[in-house]
N, C-alpha and C positions, 0 to 999 in steps of 0.2 A: 567566255566562260563565266559562270556565276562565281561570286565570291564564296569562299568556304564558310560553312555555317559556323557561327560562334559556338565555342565549346560551353556547354551548360554544366558540366561536371568538372570539379577540380580535385586533383589527387591530394591525399593526406597520408603522410608516412609517419610511422611511429616505431620506436624500438622498445620492445617490452621483454621482460624476463620470461623465460620458458614457463614458469609456474603461472604467470598471469595469462599467457596464451592458452594454457591447458584449462584454466577456469573459464575463460571466455568461450573456448570451443565447446566445453561441456554444456554450458548454459545455452549457447546458440543451438546445439544439437537438440536439447530438450525442447526448445521452441520451434524446431524445424526450420531454422534460418541459417544463412551463411554467416561466417565470421564478420564479413564486411557489413552486411545488413544489420546484424546484432549490434555491433560497435557503433555504427552510424546512428541507429535509433536510440541507443543508450546515451550517446553524446548529445544528440539533439534534445532529448528529454531533459537531461541535466542542464543544458544551456537554457532551455525554456523555464525551468524551475528558478534558476538564478535571476533571469530577467523578470519573472513575475514577482520575485521577492523585492526587487529594487525599483521597479517602475512605479511612478506615482499614479494614484488613481485620481482622475480629474472629473469633477462634476459641477454642475451649476449650483448656485446657492439654494434654489428651490429643490434640486435633486438631493443635496446634502441634508436639507431639512426633512425631506421625506425619508431618507435613509436613517437619520437619527430617530425619527418617530417610530420607525419599524423596529429598530434594535433596542429602543428604550422601553417599548411597551411590554405588557405582560406576555409571557411565553404561551404559545398555543400548542397543545399536544397534537402530535401527528399520530392518527390511529394505527397506522402500520408499524410505527416505531414502538408504540405502547404494547401492541400485540407481540412484537418480537421480544421485547424485554420481559414479558410475562412468561414466555416459553422457557422450559428447562434447557440448559445446554446439553449437547449430546453426551458429555461425560457425566452428567448428573442423572441420566435416566436410569431407572431400576434395571431394565433388561441389560444394558451395557455394564452396569455395576456388577451384576451377577456373573456376566460373561468374564469380566476381567478379574473378579474376585476381590474388589477393593471396598465394596459397600458404598453407601452414600456419604456425602460430606458430613452429615450430622452423625452418622453411625460409625465413622472411622476415627476413633479417638487418637490413634497413632499419628494421624496427619494434622490434627488440630493443634493450635497453640496451647500448650499446657496439658495436652492429652498424654495418656500413658499407652505404651505398647502392650496390648492384651494378649499377644501371641506367646508370651512366656519368656 
């Protein structure tokens, strides 16, 4: 007989308050995932974040010199980002402002610092 295959998965058990389970289940359902898949992915992402925050970045002296030259030089505009920042935000468009009835940022004195409420 062949030797039994080594187990590749290891169980993890946790005790959680009912409220936490409800939140996890709701979020998992919104993602179309099982509770186990959702919790596993969230835990692995959180662990990777911690590791990335604490792992040292190693590079050669030449690599470090090139890195410092790149970050110390003048900034270069990215055309796509420039275009994005020139576009009005959805809540700043005239059509949406009329729909909602709030007016633009400039025309709505009640929302601005030091403005007065003109509704009476």
